[in-house]
C-alpha positions in Angstrom: -0.2 -0.1 -0.3 2.9 2.5 0.8 4.0 2.0 -2.7 1.1 2.8 -4.4 0.6 6.2 -2.5 4.3 6.7 -3.6 3.5 6.0 -7.2 0.4 8.2 -6.9 2.2 11.2 -5.2 5.1 10.8 -7.9 2.9 11.1 -10.8 0.8 14.0 -9.4 4.2 15.6 -8.5 5.4 15.4 -12.0 2.3 16.4 -13.5 2.2 19.5 -10.9 6.1 20.3 -11.7 5.2 20.2 -15.4 2.4 22.6 -15.5 4.4 24.8 -13.5 7.4 24.9 -15.8 4.8 25.8 -18.4 3.4 28.6 -16.5 6.9 30.1 -15.1 9.1 29.3 -18.5 9.9 32.6 -20.4 10.0 31.3 -23.7 6.5 29.9 -23.9 5.3 33.3 -23.3 7.7 34.6 -26.0 6.4 32.2 -28.4 2.8 33.2 -27.6 3.7 36.9 -28.2 5.9 36.1 -31.1 2.8 33.8 -32.5 0.3 36.8 -32.0 2.5 39.5 -33.8 2.9 36.8 -36.2 -1.2 36.7 -36.6 -1.4 40.3 -36.6 1.3 41.0 -39.2 -0.3 38.3 -41.4 -3.9 40.1 -40.8 -1.8 43.6 -41.8 -0.2 42.4 -45.3 -3.7 40.7 -46.3 -5.7 43.9 -45.8 -2.4 45.9 -47.5 -2.9 43.3 -50.3 -6.5 44.0 -50.5 -5.8 47.3 -50.8 -3.5 47.1 -53.6 -5.9 45.3 -55.6 -8.9 47.7 -55.3 -6.1 50.7 -56.0 -5.1 48.8 -59.4 -8.7 48.1 -60.0 -9.9 51.8 -59.8 -6.7 52.9 -61.6 -7.4 50.6 -64.8 -11.3 51.9 -64.7 -9.6 55.3 -64.6 -7.5 54.7 -67.2 -10.3 52.8 -69.5 -12.3 55.9 -69.0 -9.4 58.3 -69.6 -8.7 56.0 -73.0 -12.4 56.3 -74.0 -12.7 59.9 -73.4 -9.6 60.9 -75.4 -10.7 58.9 -78.4 -14.2 61.1 -78.2 -12.3 63.9 -78.0 -10.3 63.0 -81.1 -12.9 61.8 -82.9 -14.8 65.1 -82.1 -11.6 67.1 -83.1 -11.8 64.8 -86.7 -15.3 65.3 -87.5 -15.0 69.1 -86.4 -11.8 69.6 -88.6 -13.9 68.3 -91.8 -16.7 69.8 -91.4 -15.2 73.5 -90.3 -12.4 73.2 -93.1 -14.5 71.3 -95.9 -12.2 72.3 -98.6 -8.6 71.3 -96.9 -6.7 68.5 -98.9 -6.4 65.8 -96.6 -2.7 65.7 -96.6 -3.0 68.8 -94.8 -5.6 68.0 -92.3 -4.0 66.4 -89.4 -6.8 64.5 -88.3 -7.7 62.9 -91.9 -5.8 59.7 -91.8 -5.6 58.9 -88.5 -9.1 58.7 -87.1 -9.7 55.1 -89.1 -6.5 54.0 -87.7 -7.9 55.7 -84.1 -11.4 53.7 -84.5 -9.3 50.5 -85.4 -7.3 50.4 -82.4 -10.3 51.4 -80.0 -12.5 48.5 -81.8 -9.5 46.0 -81.1 -9.0 47.2 -77.6 -12.9 46.6 -77.0 -12.8 42.9 -78.0 -11.4 40.7 -75.8 -9.2 38.6 -78.1 -5.6 38.1 -78.0 -2.9 40.8 -78.9 -1.3 39.7 -82.6 2.4 39.8 -80.4 1.6 36.9 -78.3 3.2 33.7 -79.6 1.0 30.8 -80.5 2.4 28.0 -77.9 4.9 27.9 -75.8 8.3 29.5 -77.1 11.0 27.7 -75.1 12.2 31.3 -74.1 12.9 30.2 -70.4 14.7 26.9 -71.2 16.9 28.1 -73.4 15.5 26.2 -76.2 14.8 27.2 -79.9 11.3 28.6 -79.9 8.9 25.8 -81.4 5.9 28.9 -82.5 6.9 30.8 -85.7 8.1 34.2 -84.9 4.8 37.0 -86.0 5.1 38.6 -88.8 5.2 42.6 -88.1 2.5 44.5 -89.8 3.6 47.1 -92.1 2.0 50.5 -90.9 1.7 52.9 -93.9 3.8 56.3 -92.6 2.4 59.7 -93.5 4.1 61.2 -96.5 6.0 64.5 -95.8 4.2 67.7 -97.6 
């Protein structure tokens, strides 16, 4: 019977010792503080990322509206220049040849199609391998004639 009491007190003593050492150990407190700081930093980083995403979304929207407004202004200038100066030769009108190019560009940007300068398939550029896709041909752009 004495051995059983001794064994029970030994187990209880070990349990109390472990509990006291956990509560009094400064490394456990430091670890909890570091974990709280880490969680706080992760939360702040996620908030910052969300603000950044919102910023770029609003910037993209503003740039899109700016491009549309610029296009409208350019079309207005071209229309009024041809209305106010109907006898002006086309080479002297700075808006004459460019308005058709501008409407083509705005139409192509309104379509959500892939731009022509993208490669078809993998190019092998990052693997130091020769390109598997053919090189895209450059479009010839008519240059305005000098007067």
